[in-house]
C-alpha positions as CSV (number, residue, x, y, z in Angstrom):
1,D,0.0,-0.1,0.0
2,K,2.7,2.4,0.9
3,E,4.5,1.6,-2.4
4,A,1.1,2.1,-4.1
5,Q,0.8,5.4,-2.3
6,M,4.2,6.4,-3.2
7,L,3.6,5.4,-6.8
8,A,0.4,7.3,-6.7
9,Q,2.1,10.4,-5.1
10,T,4.8,10.2,-7.7
11,E,2.4,9.9,-10.6
12,D,0.5,12.9,-9.0
13,L,3.8,14.8,-8.7
14,K,4.7,13.8,-12.3
15,K,1.3,14.9,-13.4
16,E,1.5,18.1,-11.4
17,E,5.0,18.8,-13.0
18,E,3.6,18.1,-16.4
19,T,0.8,20.5,-15.6
20,R,3.1,23.1,-14.4
21,K,5.5,22.6,-17.4
22,G,2.4,23.0,-19.6
23,E,1.3,26.0,-17.6
24,A,4.8,27.4,-17.9
25,V,4.9,26.7,-21.6
26,E,1.4,28.3,-22.0
27,K,2.6,31.3,-20.0
28,L,5.8,31.5,-22.1
29,K,3.6,31.4,-25.2
30,S,1.1,34.0,-23.8
31,L,4.2,36.2,-22.7
32,E,5.6,35.7,-26.1
33,A,2.3,36.6,-27.8
34,E,1.9,39.6,-25.4
35,R,5.5,40.7,-26.2
36,S,4.9,40.3,-29.9
37,V,1.7,42.5,-29.5
38,E,3.7,45.0,-27.4
39,L,6.5,45.0,-30.0
40,E,3.9,45.4,-32.8
41,K,2.3,48.3,-30.7
42,K,5.9,49.7,-30.2
43,V,6.6,49.4,-33.9
44,Q,3.3,51.1,-34.7
45,M,4.0,53.8,-32.0
46,D,7.5,54.2,-33.5
47,E,6.1,54.6,-37.0
48,A,3.5,57.1,-35.7
49,A,6.3,58.8,-33.8
50,K,8.5,58.8,-37.0
51,A,5.5,60.3,-38.9
52,E,5.0,62.7,-36.2
53,D,8.7,63.6,-36.1
54,E,8.6,64.0,-40.0
55,A,5.7,66.3,-39.9
56,R,7.3,68.2,-37.1
57,K,10.5,68.3,-38.9
58,K,8.8,69.6,-42.0
59,E,6.9,72.1,-40.0
60,T,10.0,73.1,-38.2
61,Q,11.8,73.3,-41.5
62,A,9.0,75.6,-42.9
63,K,9.1,77.7,-39.7
64,L,12.9,78.0,-39.9
65,K,12.7,78.8,-43.6
66,A,10.0,81.4,-42.9
67,L,11.9,82.8,-40.0
68,E,15.0,83.0,-42.1
69,E,13.3,84.6,-44.8
70,A,11.6,87.2,-42.5
71,R,14.9,87.6,-40.7
72,N,16.6,88.1,-44.1
73,A,14.0,90.5,-45.2
74,K,14.1,92.3,-42.0
75,E,17.9,92.4,-42.2
76,I,17.9,93.7,-45.8
77,E,15.2,96.2,-45.0
78,A,17.2,97.4,-41.9
79,R,20.3,97.6,-44.1
80,F,18.4,99.4,-46.8
81,I,17.1,101.9,-44.2
82,A,20.4,102.3,-42.8
83,Q,21.8,102.9,-46.3
84,E,19.1,105.4,-47.1
85,K,19.6,107.1,-43.8
86,T,23.4,107.3,-44.4
87,V,22.9,108.6,-48.1
88,K,20.4,111.1,-46.6
89,E,22.8,112.2,-44.0
90,E,25.6,112.4,-46.7
91,N,23.2,114.5,-48.8
92,E,22.3,116.7,-46.0
93,A,25.9,117.2,-45.1
94,R,26.8,118.0,-48.6
95,K,24.0,120.4,-49.1
96,K,24.9,122.0,-45.8
97,E,28.6,122.2,-47.0
98,A,27.5,123.5,-50.4
99,A,25.3,126.2,-48.6
100,E,28.1,127.1,-46.3
101,R,30.4,127.3,-49.3
102,I,27.8,129.3,-51.3
103,K,27.4,131.5,-48.2
104,T,31.1,131.9,-47.9
105,M,31.4,132.8,-51.6
106,E,28.6,135.3,-51.4
107,S,30.1,136.7,-48.2
108,D,33.5,136.8,-50.0
109,R,32.0,138.4,-53.1
110,Y,29.9,140.9,-51.4
111,A,33.0,141.8,-49.4
112,E,35.0,142.1,-52.4
113,L,32.2,144.3,-54.1
114,E,31.9,146.4,-51.0
115,K,35.7,146.6,-51.0
116,K,35.8,147.8,-54.8
117,R,32.7,150.1,-54.2
118,T,34.6,151.6,-51.2
119,E,37.8,151.9,-53.3
120,M,35.7,153.5,-56.1
121,D,34.1,155.8,-53.7
122,E,37.3,156.8,-52.2
123,A,38.8,157.3,-55.8
124,A,35.8,159.4,-56.7
125,K,36.2,161.4,-53.5
126,V,40.0,161.9,-54.5
127,L,38.9,162.8,-57.9
128,D,36.3,165.2,-56.6
129,E,38.9,166.8,-54.3
130,T,41.5,166.9,-57.1
131,R,38.9,168.4,-59.4
132,K,37.8,170.9,-56.8
133,K,41.4,171.8,-56.2
134,E,42.0,172.2,-60.0
135,T,38.7,174.2,-60.3
136,T,39.7,176.4,-57.3
137,A,43.2,176.7,-58.8
138,R,41.8,177.7,-62.2
139,V,39.4,180.1,-60.7
140,K,42.1,181.6,-58.5
141,A,44.4,181.9,-61.4
142,S,41.7,183.3,-63.5
143,E,40.9,185.8,-60.8
144,E,44.5,186.8,-60.4
145,K,44.8,187.0,-64.2
146,R,41.8,189.3,-64.4
147,A,42.9,191.2,-61.5
148,A,46.2,191.8,-63.0
149,E,44.5,192.8,-66.3
150,F,42.3,195.0,-64.4
151,E,45.4,196.5,-62.6
152,K,47.1,196.8,-65.8
153,K,44.1,198.7,-67.3
154,R,43.8,200.8,-64.3
155,T,47.4,201.8,-64.5
156,D,47.0,202.5,-68.1
157,M,44.0,204.7,-67.3
158,D,46.0,206.4,-64.6
159,E,48.8,207.0,-67.0
160,A,46.5,208.2,-69.6
161,A,44.9,210.5,-67.1
162,K,48.3,211.8,-66.1
163,A,49.2,212.2,-69.6
164,M,45.8,214.1,-70.2
165,D,46.7,216.3,-67.0
166,E,50.1,217.0,-68.3
167,E,48.7,218.0,-71.8
168,R,46.1,220.1,-70.1
169,K,48.6,221.7,-67.8
170,K,50.8,222.4,-70.8
171,E,47.8,223.8,-72.7
172,T,47.0,225.8,-69.7
173,I,50.6,227.1,-69.3
174,A,50.3,227.9,-73.0
175,K,47.1,229.8,-72.7
176,L,48.4,231.4,-69.4
177,K,51.4,232.5,-71.3
178,A,49.2,233.8,-74.0
179,L,47.2,235.5,-71.5
180,E,50.2,236.9,-69.8
181,E,50.9,238.8,-72.7
182,A,47.4,240.2,-72.8
183,R,46.7,240.6,-69.1
184,N,48.5,241.5,-66.2
185,A,50.0,239.4,-63.5
186,K,47.0,239.4,-61.3
187,E,44.5,238.5,-63.8
188,I,46.9,235.9,-64.8
189,E,47.3,234.6,-61.3
190,A,43.5,234.7,-60.8
191,Q,42.9,232.9,-63.9
192,L,45.7,230.4,-63.0
193,I,44.2,229.8,-59.6
194,A,40.7,229.4,-61.2
195,Q,42.0,227.1,-63.8
196,E,44.0,225.1,-61.2
197,K,40.9,224.7,-59.1
198,T,38.9,223.8,-62.1
199,L,41.6,221.2,-63.1
200,K,41.5,219.9,-59.6
201,D,37.8,219.5,-59.6
202,E,37.9,217.8,-63.1
203,N,40.7,215.5,-61.9
204,A,38.7,214.6,-58.8
205,A,35.5,214.0,-60.8
206,R,37.6,212.1,-63.2
207,K,39.3,210.1,-60.5
208,K,35.9,209.5,-58.8
209,E,34.4,208.5,-62.1
210,A,37.3,206.2,-63.0
211,A,37.0,204.6,-59.3
212,E,33.2,204.0,-59.8
213,R,34.0,202.6,-63.1
214,I,36.8,200.4,-61.7
215,K,34.5,199.4,-58.8
216,A,31.7,198.6,-61.2
217,M,34.1,196.7,-63.5
218,E,35.4,194.8,-60.4
219,T,31.8,194.0,-59.2
220,E,30.8,192.8,-62.7
221,K,34.0,190.8,-63.1
222,F,33.6,189.3,-59.6
223,A,29.8,188.5,-60.4
224,E,30.9,187.0,-63.7
225,L,33.8,185.0,-61.9
226,D,31.3,183.8,-59.2
227,K,28.8,182.8,-61.9
228,K,31.4,180.9,-63.7
229,R,32.6,179.3,-60.6
230,R,29.2,178.2,-59.6
231,E,28.6,176.9,-63.2
232,M,31.9,175.0,-62.9
233,E,30.9,173.5,-59.5
234,E,27.5,172.5,-60.9
235,A,29.2,171.0,-63.8
236,A,31.6,169.1,-61.4
237,K,28.7,168.0,-59.3
238,A,26.7,166.8,-62.4
239,L,29.9,165.0,-63.6
240,D,30.3,163.5,-60.1
241,E,26.6,162.4,-60.1
242,A,27.0,161.0,-63.5
243,R,30.1,159.2,-62.6
244,R,28.5,157.8,-59.5
245,K,25.4,156.6,-61.6
246,E,27.9,155.0,-64.0
247,T,29.8,153.4,-61.2
248,G,26.5,152.3,-59.5
249,A,25.6,150.8,-62.9
250,R,28.7,149.2,-63.4
251,L,28.7,147.6,-59.9
252,K,25.1,146.4,-60.4
253,A,26.0,145.0,-63.7
254,L,29.1,143.3,-62.1
255,E,26.9,142.1,-59.2
256,E,24.3,140.7,-61.6
257,K,27.0,139.0,-63.6
258,R,28.6,137.6,-60.5
259,A,25.2,136.5,-59.1
260,A,24.4,134.9,-62.5
261,E,27.8,133.2,-62.4
262,F,27.2,132.0,-58.9
263,E,23.6,130.8,-59.6
264,K,25.1,128.9,-62.6
265,K,27.9,127.3,-60.4
266,R,25.3,126.5,-57.8
267,T,23.0,124.9,-60.4
268,E,26.1,122.9,-61.6
269,M,26.9,122.0,-58.1
270,D,23.3,120.9,-57.4
271,E,23.3,118.8,-60.6
272,A,26.6,117.3,-59.8
273,A,25.3,116.4,-56.3
274,K,22.1,115.0,-57.8
275,A,24.2,112.9,-60.2
276,L,26.3,111.8,-57.4
277,D,23.4,110.9,-55.3
278,E,22.0,108.8,-58.2
279,V,25.4,107.0,-58.7
280,R,25.5,106.2,-54.8
281,K,21.9,105.2,-54.8
282,K,22.6,102.7,-57.7
283,E,25.8,101.5,-56.0
284,T,23.8,101.1,-52.8
285,Q,21.1,99.1,-54.5
286,E,23.8,97.0,-56.3
287,K,25.4,96.4,-53.0
288,L,22.1,95.6,-51.3
289,R,21.4,93.1,-54.1
290,A,24.8,91.7,-53.7
291,L,24.3,91.4,-50.0
292,E,20.9,89.8,-50.4
293,Q,22.3,87.2,-52.9
294,E,25.1,86.3,-50.4
295,R,22.5,86.3,-47.5
296,L,20.3,84.0,-49.6
297,A,23.3,81.8,-50.4
298,E,24.3,81.6,-46.7
299,V,20.6,80.8,-45.8
300,E,20.6,78.1,-48.3
301,S,23.9,76.8,-47.3
302,K,22.7,76.9,-43.6
303,R,19.3,75.2,-44.6
304,K,21.3,72.5,-46.3
305,E,23.6,72.0,-43.3
306,I,20.3,72.0,-41.2
307,E,18.9,69.3,-43.3
308,D,22.0,67.3,-43.3
309,A,22.2,67.6,-39.6
310,V,18.5,66.7,-39.3
311,N,19.1,63.7,-41.6
312,L,22.1,62.7,-39.7
313,G,20.2,63.1,-36.3
314,E,17.3,61.0,-37.8
315,E,19.7,58.3,-38.9
316,L,21.5,58.3,-35.5
317,E,18.0,58.3,-33.7
318,K,17.0,55.6,-36.1
319,K,20.1,53.5,-35.2
320,K,19.6,54.4,-31.5
321,K,15.9,53.3,-31.7
322,E,16.9,50.1,-33.5
323,K,19.6,49.4,-31.0
324,K,17.2,50.2,-28.1
325,E,14.7,48.0,-29.7
326,A,17.2,45.1,-30.0
327,D,18.4,45.8,-26.5
328,L,14.8,45.5,-25.3
329,V,14.0,42.3,-27.3
330,A,17.3,40.9,-25.9
331,K,16.4,42.0,-22.5
332,A,12.9,40.6,-22.8
333,E,14.4,37.4,-24.1
334,E,16.9,37.3,-21.3
335,E,14.1,38.0,-18.8
336,E,11.9,35.2,-20.3
337,K,15.0,32.9,-20.3
338,K,15.7,33.8,-16.7
339,K,12.0,33.5,-15.7
340,A,11.9,30.1,-17.5
341,E,15.1,29.0,-15.7
342,A,13.8,30.5,-12.5
343,E,10.6,28.4,-13.0
344,V,12.5,25.3,-13.7
345,A,14.7,25.9,-10.7
346,R,11.6,26.7,-8.5
347,Q,10.0,23.3,-9.7
348,K,13.1,21.4,-9.0
349,A,13.4,23.1,-5.5
350,S,9.8,22.2,-5.0
351,E,10.4,18.6,-5.8
352,E,13.4,18.5,-3.5
353,H,11.7,20.3,-0.4
354,D,8.4,18.8,-1.1
355,I,6.7,22.2,-1.1
356,K,5.4,24.3,-3.8
357,F,7.4,27.5,-4.2
358,Y,6.1,30.6,-6.0
359,S,7.7,33.7,-7.7
360,L,7.9,37.1,-5.9
361,E,5.4,38.7,-8.4
362,E,3.0,35.8,-7.7
363,L,3.5,36.3,-3.9
364,K,2.9,40.1,-4.2
365,S,-0.4,39.6,-6.2
366,G,-1.5,37.2,-3.7
367,V,-1.9,33.3,-3.7
368,D,-4.9,31.4,-2.3
369,G,-4.3,29.1,0.7
370,I,-1.1,31.0,1.9
371,D,-0.7,32.9,5.0
372,P,0.1,36.5,4.0
373,N,2.4,37.0,6.9
374,E,4.7,34.0,5.8
375,R,4.7,34.6,2.1
376,E,8.6,34.9,2.3
377,N,8.6,31.1,3.1
378,Y,7.2,30.1,-0.3
379,L,10.2,31.7,-2.1
380,S,12.7,29.2,-3.3
381,P,16.0,29.2,-1.4
382,A,17.9,30.7,-4.5
383,E,15.3,33.5,-5.0
384,F,15.2,34.1,-1.2
385,E,18.9,34.8,-1.0
386,D,18.8,37.0,-4.1
387,I,15.9,39.0,-2.7
388,F,17.0,39.2,0.9
389,G,20.7,38.6,0.7
390,M,20.7,35.9,3.1
391,D,19.4,32.4,3.6
392,K,16.1,31.5,5.3
393,D,17.8,30.4,8.6
394,S,19.7,33.7,8.9
395,F,16.5,35.6,8.2
396,H,14.4,33.8,10.9
397,A,17.3,34.4,13.2
398,L,16.7,38.2,12.9
399,K,14.3,39.9,15.2
400,S,10.7,40.4,14.0
401,W,10.9,44.1,13.3
402,Q,14.1,43.7,11.2
403,Q,12.1,41.0,9.3
404,N,9.2,43.2,8.8
405,K,11.4,46.1,7.6
406,M,13.0,43.7,5.0
407,K,9.5,42.4,3.8
408,K,8.2,46.0,3.6
409,R,11.2,46.8,1.5
410,N,10.3,44.0,-1.0
411,A,6.6,44.6,-0.8
412,I,5.6,41.4,0.7
413,F,4.8,42.6,4.3
């Protein structure tokens, strides 16, 4: 009976072992199926992630391109604005410099004209003084000449009067001599006295008449000289006025001529400045175009570098993912292998110790018919040492609080 019981128990153990092996195989199959499902899900998720990465990459590239274009446009616009500002400032500076030069030239020309006009006024004054002196000298010489002529005439008249007096005296003497013969000495003396008185009166009247005539002639001559002097002064004034007008007209004509020349030069300078501005604008535009082309080339080069970097990153990420997947598969296989080995070792230990051992995961989730406070006793010796770092005897030799602490640490308390 005991042998029959032993055989029956052996048969039961074999059946249980076969059942466990079948269950282990089924579990392995189910785990492999779950693993394959998980792998398929991972593959699908990876493909979705790749698609999402592709979409994000395209979106990122589009955004980068748009940002680069906007940045290039802004930079070009900023450069163009800066160039225009620089050109405007240079034009303003040139205009200001030209205005200052024109103002300086006008000041110099007006100063030169003022200096020439002052010189001409001084020359006119000197000429007026010279002419006045010459006129005064001429008038004085004419007056002296006329006075000399008048003095000569008066001397001639005095001499003529004296000659007449001498002749009359002679006639009187002759008459007196003739009378002396006819009359006596008293009569002759009386006649002589009367004749002398008469001659004196006549001489006085003649002298008075001659003086009045001389005075009248002098008054007439002085009036004539004064009149001529006034006429000469008026003529000199008229000549001075005519010369001043002529000088003013010449100065005005000279100023108009210089103003016309200055306006012409200013117009030429403005045209030259405009031409220079146009040339500089063209040069600026050409430089901006060249800069824009260089910038676009740089952007294209950077974009290609970014694409190459992105492609390289994708390849590296792909290799990394493939490696990670291979590592995960190898790890899963290793885990499955370890689990299978642990299961085989557990069954072997169960046969040796005549007790059924369970894995840590099964004990954590709970097993029917097992005291929850002694779940650690249903671990195989090898798994117990792996989990607690000691064998069961050493563990049970510890105090209860130490055991509980270790059980808490492994989630089987």
